[in-house]
N, C-alpha and C positions, 0 to 999 in steps of 0.2 A: 271196437268202432273202427278203427284204422282201417281194418281189411273190409268190412262192409262199404265204407265209402270208396275205397280204391277200386272194387271189383263189382260193386253195383248190386251186393245182394241185400235185399230188405231186411231191417234189423228184426222184424217180428219171426224170421226164419232162422235165427241164430241160436245156438246153443248159449248156455250161461257164460259169463266171463269170469275168468280165473286169474288172480294175481299171485304169484309165488316168489319165494325167495330161496336160493340155492347156496350151498356151501360144501367145499370138498377139496380133493387133491388133484393135481394134474402133473404131467411130466412131458419133457420134451428132450429127446436124447436121453443122457444119463442123468438129468436134473429133475429132481421132484420139488414141487413147490404148492402153494394153495390156489385155488380158483373159487370164485363166486359169481353170482348172477341174479338179475331181477328178470321176471318174466311176465308178460300179460298175454293171455291166450282167448281166443274166441273159436267157437266152433262154426263149421261150414256145412253142417249136416251132420248125420250119425257117425259117419266114418271119416271125416276130415276135419282139420281145423288149421288155424294160422296163428301165429304169435309174432310178439315183437320182444327181443332179448337185449339186455345190456350185459355183456360178459367181460369178466375181468379175468386173464389167464395167470396173474400171479407175477413173479419175478423170475423169468427165464434169464439166464446168463446174457448180460449185456442188451437185453430187451425187457421193458416194462409195458405190456400190450393189453389194451381192453378196446371195446367198441360195440356197435350195435349190428343185430341180425334181425331180419324178418325171415320166418320159417314157415313152410307149408308141411304139414303132417297128414298121413295116413294112420288111423286108430281103430282098435278093435276092442269093444266093451265086453266083459265076460262077467260071471258070477253075480247075476242079477244087476249088472251095470256098476258095480263097486269096484271092479278090477279093469284098468284100461290099459292096454299096450300101445304104444305110438312109436313111429319112425317118422323123423323129418329131415329136411334140409333147407338151406337158403343161404343167400349171399350175406357177407360180412364185411362192415367198413371199419377197419380198425385204426387206432392210433397208437404209435409205437414210440416209446422213448428209448433210443438206442444209445449205447455207450461205446466210444472208441476204445479199442484194445489197448491204444497207448495215447497218453496226454491227457485222458480223463474228461474230454469234451463230450457233448451230447448233441443229439439231433432229435427233432420231433418228426417222424416219418408217418405218412399217411398213406394206407393202401387198401387192397381188397383181397377177399379170400371166400372160403366156403365153410360152412358149419354143418357137419353131419351129426344127427342126434338120434338117441333111442331112449325111451322113457316108459317106466312102469308107474302108474299111479293107483292108489287105494284110497277110496272115499270113506272115510271114518264116519262121517255124518253128511247131513244135506249142506255144509259149508266147508269142513275142514278135511284136506287132502294131503296124504304122504306120498312122496315122489322120490324115485331114483332115477336119475338121468347120466347118460353117458354121451360126452361130446367129443367129437374129433374136428380140429381146426387145421384146414389146409390154407395157409397163408401164401399168397403170391408176392414173392420178395422177402420172405422172412421164414423162421423155423415153424414147423408144424408142431401141435401139441394134442395131447389126449387127456381128458379129465373125467372123473367120476364124481357127481354131486348128489347130495342127499337135500331135498326140498320139503318146504312147508307151504302149502297152498290154501287159498281162502276163496270160495265162490261168493262173488259180489251179489249175484242174483241166486238166491238159494231156492232149490225145488223144495218140494213137500216131503221127499224121501232121501235117502243117502244115494249117492250117483249124481252124475251130470244132469243138470235141468235140461228138459228137452227144448224148451221155448224161452227166450229171453225177451222181456218186454222193453220198448224203446220209449224214449221220451217224446212227449207231444209237443214240447216248445224247446227253444234254445236252451241249452245247458247253462250258459253264460249270457247275461244282459250287459251290465257293466260293472266294473270292478277296478279299484284302485288299491295297491298293495305296496307296502314299506317292508324292506328286507334287511336283514343283518346276518353276516356269517363270515366265512373265511374264503380266501383265494388261495389256491396252491399251484405253484408254477411246476409244469411237467418237465422237471429236470432230474439229474441224478441225485441233488440235495433236497429237492422238493420243498423250498421254501414257503412259509405260510404267512400271510398278511391278513388283517381284518378288511372286511369289505361290505359295502353296502349297495342298495339299488331301491328304486321306485320305478313301478310300471303301471300303465293303464290298459286293462283288458276289455274287449268288447267283443260279443258274440256276432259273427258274420253270417252264420247260418247254425242249423239245429247242432251239429257237432264240429262247427269250425270257428275258432277264436283268432284274434288278433291282438298281439300286443305291441305297445311302443314304450320305452322306458330309457331310463338312464343308469349306468353301471359304473360304479367305482371299485376297482379291484385291489386298492390299497396299495402300500410300498412295500415290497420285499427287497431282499438283498440283490435281486437279479432285475426287477422291473417295477415301475410304476404306470398304470394306465387306466384310463376311464373315458366314457363315451356313450354314444346313443345306441340303443339296441331296437330291433323290431323282429317279430317271429309269428309266423303262422302256427296254429296249434290244432291238432286233432284230439278231441277231449270228449270224456264220456261221464255221466253221473251215475251213482249206484245209491241203494239203500235210501229210498224216498229222497234222492237228490241231496243227501247230506254229505256224501263222499264223491270227489271228483278226481279222475286221473287223465294226464294228457302227456303228449310228446310234441315238441315244438322244434321247428327247423326255421332259421333266418340268418340275420347278419349283424354285425357289430361294427359301428365306426368309431374308432379311437380319436377322440378329439385332442387329449394330452396323452403322451407317451415318452417316458424316459427310460432308458436302458442303462442299469447299473452295472452290468456285467463287463468284465476286461474285454470279451469278445461279443459285442452285442448284436452281430448280424448286420443286415442293410439298413433295417429301422424304417424302412419305407412301406411296409405293408400296413396301411392304416385300416383297411377293409379286412375283416376276419369273419369266418362262419361261426355259427352259434348253434349247438344242438342240446337240447333240454328235456328232462323229465319232471313232471311236477304233479304233486297231490295236495288236495285240499279237504279239510273238514269245516263244513258250514254249520257253526255252533248256534247261531241265531240267524233269522231271516236276512240281516244285513252284515253280519260279521263272519269271517272265515279265517282259519290258521292254514298257512300253506308251507310246504316244504319244496324246494327246487333245486336240482342239481344242474349246473350249466357246463358245458364243455365249450371253451373258447378255442377255435381251430385256426391257428395261423399259418402264414406262408414263410415264416422267418424264426422258426424254433422258439416261439413263446407261448406255446399252448399252456391254458391254464384250466383247472376245476375250480368252479366257484359255487360253493355249497351254501344255500340260504334257509333260513326260517324267517316266515313273514305274517304279517297281520293285514288282512284286506278288509276293505268296506265295499259292499255291494249294493247297488242301486239301479 
C-alpha cells in the first residue's frame, strides 16, 4: 500500500501483498555474523514489484547497524508461476551504533546507503512462500556487508491457486476510524551495553484517508542506567488491512518531543536535543469489532547519541 500511494497506481491493479521474515548469515571483511529482516512487498504488475524492508546486519566489529530500505524489483515467474526470480535495489537509511577503538565510548551514527538484492521464491501453496535472498549493502560512511538469508512468507490476500495472486482487492472504506491504545513493553538504549527499562505509552489513532492514519500519544521510556525520557509523540502512518480487515500492518514516521529528560551517563552529551525523530512499524489483530491487540516497534532517532528501540504490546479500543 505504501507504494500504491506514493506512485499513484490504483490498488485494484496490484498483485497480492506478501509479508516475510528472514534470517541468515552475513559478513563484512573477515567478520561473520547474523542478519535478519522483515519485508513487506506489493506487485506493480506481473514483472515488477516494490518492497519495504527493515534490515538488521548483525554485529560487525565496532558497528551494530540496522535500518530501512525501499526497494524496486524486476521479477520473472516460472513453473506455472510457482517459482519467481527477482532482482532489486533501493536506498538504505541506516542507524549505526559505533564503538571507539579506545576508551569504550559509542556514537549513534545515521547515514545512507544502497541495498542490492536477488531473491528466489517458491510458492508452496496459495499463501505460504519459501524464499532465499542475497543482500549486498553499500554504506556511505561505513563498512559494506554481504548477507544470505532464508525466508518464510505469507500472502495476506491469497489467490485460489498456488503462486502470486494476480489482482488484489482494496478497501472501500478507511482502514482506521478511531482507536485508543494502551501499551507496555521495553526500551533499549542503542549503546554498547544496551540497557533495558520498562516502558509504557498511550496513543489516539484516527484515519485521515483510506490508507493514511494519524497518531498522537504520550511515551514513557522508563529509566535505564543511561537515560530517563518521556514526552509527546505524533506520526503519520501508511496502513493496510487484510483478511476481512482483521489484520492491519503499517509503517509510521513522525516526531517525539521529550518533556522530561535526564542523562545518567558520565558523558551525557549536549542534552539539548528535545525534538527527535520517530520511525515505527506496527501490526494489529482485530479480534472483535471494538477490540484489537497491537505490536509496535519504535525507533527514537536523536541528535545526541541517545537512540532507543521501544518495543510494545498493546490493547486498543476501536470506535
